[in-house]
N, C-alpha and C positions, 0 to 999 in steps of 0.2 A: 504493500500500500504506500502510495506517495506521501511524503510528509506535507505538513501545512505550508512550509516555506516553499516547497517545490510547486504546490498547487497555486499558491497566491502570489509568489514572488516577493514576499515580505517577511520580516522577522518581528513585526509588531507584537507587543505583549498580548497574549490571549486573554479573553474575558472569561472568567470562571462561570460555569453553568450558563453559557450563552443562550442555550435554547429557551431558558426560562425568562431571559430578557426579551427574547422574541415573543414569548407567550404574553408578557406584560404589554408589549406594543399592540398585540391583537386585542387584548382586553381594553386598552385605551381607545382603540379604533371603534369597538362596539359601544363603549360609553358615549363617544362623540356622535356616532351614528344615531343612537337613541335620543340624545339631546336635540339634534337637528330635526328629527321627525316629531318630537314632542313639543317643539316650540309652538307649532300651530295649535295643538290641543290645549296647551296651557293658556294661550292667548285667545282661544276660541270664544269665551264669553264676551270679551271686549270687542272682538271682530263681529260677532253676531249682533251686538247692539249697534255698532257703528254702521254696519251695512244692512241692517234690518233683515237678517236671514232667519228663517225658521230651521228646525232640526233637519228637515228633509233636504233643504238646500245645503246646509253644512255637511250633510252626509255625502253629497255629490263630490265635495273636495276630498273627503276621506277615501271614498271609493276610487277616485282618480289615482291617488297614491298607491292603493293596494293593487289595482289592475297592473300598473307599471311594475310594481315590486314583484308581483306574481310571475308575469311573463319574463321580466328581466332576469330572474334568478337562473332560468335555463340558458338564456342568451349569455349572460355575464359569466356563468360557470364555464361555458365552452370557450369564451374569450380568455379567461384566466388560464385554462389548460393550454391554450395556444401560445400566448405571449409570455406566460410565466407569472408567478405570484408578485414579484417586486414591481414589474412594469404594470401589470393588470390592476393591482390595487392602487397604484399611483394615479393611473388614468381615472379610475372610478371615484376616488376620493376628491380629486380636482373637480370632476363633473358634479358630484352632489353638493360640494361646498359652494360652488358657483351658483347652482340651482337654489340652495338655501338663501344665499345673499340676494339673488334676483327676486325672491319673493317679496322683498321690500318695495318692489316696483308695481306690485299688483294693485289693480284699481277696482276689482269686482269679482264676482263669482267665477267667471270663465277664466280670467287670468290667474286667480288663485289655483284653480283646478289644473291649469297648464303647468304652473311652476311645481305643484305637488306631484304631478305626473313625472316631470323631469327629475325631481328629488327621488321618487321611488325607483326610477330606472337606474340611477346611480347607486343608491344605497343597497340595491339588490345583490351587489357583488360581495358584500362584507362576509356573509356566512360561507359561501363557496370558497372564497379566497382564504379565509381563516382556516377552514377545514383542510384545504390543500397545504397551507403552511405547516399545520400540525403534522400532516403526513410526511412532509419533507424534513422536519426537524426533530420529531419525537419518535422513539421506539414504541412499539405497540403497547408495552406494559405501562407507559406513561401517557398515552393519548387521551385516556378518559379524564385524567386530571387536567391536561392541557385544554381540552374542549370545555370542561367545566369552568376553567379560568376565563377564557374569552367570552363564553356564552353568559357568564354571570354579569358581564358588562351591560346587558340589556336591562336587568333589574336595577343595577346601580345608576345607569343613565336615566332610567325612568324616575328614580327617586331624586336625583340631583336636579333634573330639568325644572320642576315647579319652582324651587327656591332660586335657581339661577335666572330663569326667564322672567319671573315676577320681579326679581331684584333689578334686572336690566331694564325692564319696562318702566319701573318707577324711577330709576336713575335717569334714563333718557327722556322720560315723559311721553313715550309713544311706542307703537309696535314696530315701525319700520326700522329704526336703528337696532332693535333687538334681533331681528332676523340677520342683519349684517354682522352683529357681534358674534352670535352663535355660529354663523357660517364660517368665520375665520378660524375656528378651532381645528377644522380639518387641515388647514394649511400649516398650522403649528405642528400638528401630528406628522404631517408629511416630511418635515425637516428631520425629525427623529427616524422615521421609517427609511428614508433614502440613505441616511448615514449608517443605520444599523443592519438593515435586512439585505442579505445575499443568500443564495443557496449554500448549504453547508460546504460543498466541495470548493466553492470559490471565496469563502469568507476569510478575510485577512486576520480576524481576531479569534478564530476557533482553536481550541486546544487539540493536540493529537488524540488524547483519550476520547474526547467528546466526538470528534469526527469519526474515529474508528467505530465507536458504538453505534452511531447513526448509520454509517455505511454498511456495517455488518448486518444490522436489522433490515435495511433496505434490500441488500443483496439476497438475503434469505427469502424475502417476499417476491422479488423480481425473478429469481431463478425458478421459483415454484410456479410462476406465471409465464413461462417461456412460450407457451402456446399462443398467447394473445399478442396479436400484432400491434404495432405502434398506432396511437391515435384512433381507436375504434370510433365508429360513428354513433350518433344517437340511436339509429336503428339497431346497430350491433348491441349496444348496451341494454336496449329495451327488450331484447330477446332473453335476457338473463332474469330468472325469477327473483334473484336477490335485489335487482334494481327495483322491481315492483314492491318488494318487501320494504325497502327503504322509503320509497314514495308513500306507501300506505302508513308507515310509522309516523310520518310528519303530517300527512293529510288528515289523519284521524285523531291527532292530539293537539296540534297547534291551534285549531279553532277553539279549543277549550280554554287555552291560555288567553286568547284575545277576547273570548266571552267574559272572562274574569276581569281583565284589564279595562275593557270598554263598558261593561254593564254592572260591575259589582256595586258601585254607588247607587245606581238606579234600582237595582234589585233590593238593596237595603231599604230604600224609600218604600218600595212595594211591600216590604215586610213591616211597615209602620215605624221605621227608624229614621229620624230626621237627619239631614246632612251633618249637622253639628255633632250629634251623637256618633254618627258613623265614622267621623275623623279619628275617634279614639281607637278604633280597631282596623281602619282601612289599610294601614301599612302592613299588617301582620301577614297576609298571604304573600306579599311581595318579598318580605324578608325570608319567609319559608321557601320561596322559589330559589333564592340565592343559595340557601343551605342545601336544597335538593340537588342543585347542580354539582356541588362538591361531594355530596354523599354518593350520587350515582357514579361520578368519575372515580372517586376514591375506592368505592366498593369493588368496582370491576377491576381496577388496577391491583387491589389487594388480592382478589381471587386469582388473577393471572400470576402474581408472584407466588401464590400458594400452589401453583401447578395446574390450574384449570386451563383448558383450551380457551383461546381468546373469544370465540363466538359463544361458547357456553357461559362465560363470565358476563358478556354483554346481555345475553338473553335472560340471565337470572335477574338483572336489574330491570329489564323490560317487563318481566312478569310482576315484579314488585310495583313498578310504575303503573301498569295497567290495572292491577287490583286496587291500588291506592286511590286512583282517580274515581273509583266507584263510590267513594265516601261523599260525593256530592248528593247522593240520593237522600241521606238522612236530613239534609237541610230543609226539605219540604215539610218536616214535622216540627220545626222549632222557629221561634221568632226572637230568641235571645241573641243579642248582638255578639257576645263573645263566643257563644256556641257556634254561631254562623261563621265567625272569623276563624275559629279553630278548625272547623270542618273544611272550609275553603283553603286554609293554610296546609292542612294535610294533603289536600288534593293538588295544590300547586307544588308542594314538596315532591309528591309522587310524579307529577307531570315533568318537573325539571330533571328528575332522575332519568325518566324515560327519554326526554328530549336530548339529554347529553349522549345517550347511547345512539339515538337516531342520527345525531350529527357526527359521531365518531365512526359509525359503521362504514361509510364510503372509504375512509382511509384504511380500514381493516381489509376490505374486500377487493379494492381496485388499486392498480398501479397509479403512480403520481399523475400520469398523463390523462387520467379519467376521473380523478377524485372530485375536482371542482364541477365537472359536468354533471356527475350523478348527484352531488350535493345540490346543484342548481335545479335539477329536475324535481328533487324532493321538495325544495323550497317553492317551486311553482305549484306543485300539488297542494302544499300547505296554504299558499296564498289563495288559490281558487276555492279550497274548502272553507277558508275564512270568509271570503266574499259571500259565498252561498249561505253559510251559517249566519252571517250578520243580517242578511235579508230575512231569513227564517225566524231569527230571534225577535226582530222587530214585529214581524207579522203575527207570530204566535203569542207574544207577550201582550200585544194590543188587543187581541181577540179572545184570548183565553187567560193564561197566567204564565208565570215563570216555571211552574212545576213540571210540565212536559219537557221543557228545555233542560232542566237540571237532570231529569231521568235520562234523557238522550245523551247529555254530556257525560254521564257516568258509564253508559253502555257502549257508546261508539269507540272509546279507547280500548275497550276489551276486544272489540273486533280487530282493531289495529294490532294489538298484542298477539292475537292468534295468527294473523297474517305474517307477522314478523317470524314467529316460531315455525310456520309452515314453509315460507318462501325463502328465508335466509338460511342456507345450509352450508355445510363444509365447502370451502372454496375449491377443493379438489374435484368435487362433483360438478360444481359450476363451470370449472375450466374444461371439463370433458364436453359439456354441452356447448360451450363457446367455441371450442376448437373443432367441433364436428362439422 
């Protein structure tokens, strides 16, 4: 194996545990991603008053983002696999940061929808790119932790956004400078990204031991997948049952998360709890989701270190997550604020554990050339599922109640769990099918 100096042409001092610095950058990217998308949500009450929008009109802007975000994940995933993680994420962060700042020029419903569409198209690359970066930098036994780290940025970003955005709104005395200020965060992050991120083989600051560990793990996976030609097409990947298992995993669980993030406050009001009371417990499910990310990633990594096969360890967490999300059913029988918050927290904890496995599975099952593509496909499935469920939630809750929604939200992830167990099999079996 060539030395670091031979590979990079430099003798600069290595950075200890460099891969975890990379993981920290991916976490920061996810935080900023969520701050940019939440800026509109936080400013929504002020914009609705200023532009005299009703909820249906405001929903048009939200859906514009989600449509672009859903379609964009498949497109951006392929882009990332083609041009590489460093360049691909650079392009897309510049894109969505500019789109966020341009929102300050919006003058009405249509222009807001256009700028949010552009934001969604750019932001869609974050998860496929981060998943690919994890596959490039982390051995399989650590990928659960690494995915949990970057994915936890969504909860942290969602928690930071209200304080930051309201603070900026009050400081500047208007919403337009607020969009500009939050949009600049991406450019600050890019400076660190361009300085620190390179593939392990080309990185000037990686240690011999860390490079050897990464390459040995990768060679083991690549040699086992010698049948698969370079750059398989979307059609090739969709022939594999595990691709559909990964798509099902996110399509049938992500809508539950967005139901909680978008509707939890409204649901509490429907239970007779006023908004002021709800604030006492509103944060609990979101903290639980953060903990669930690290629990799922940590548990699967611990099982792998104990000698479990990688897929068996991932599936054990999937079973826990699928069963745990069924705890939304008991919420229909109580109106106690903290009982509701506790049951929702257990469900979001389970969801985040499941979600971490859904995000890490592409890096387990595919070579680096296809990881972002498959991750993007699953993100598109999740986005389309969320758009459909958002419409159905509004329709059913207006005409009936939230009870059928909560029962469905408990049962649908169980279907996703079963599909993961059935469709995602040992990669040797999958390779035979692919090579046939």
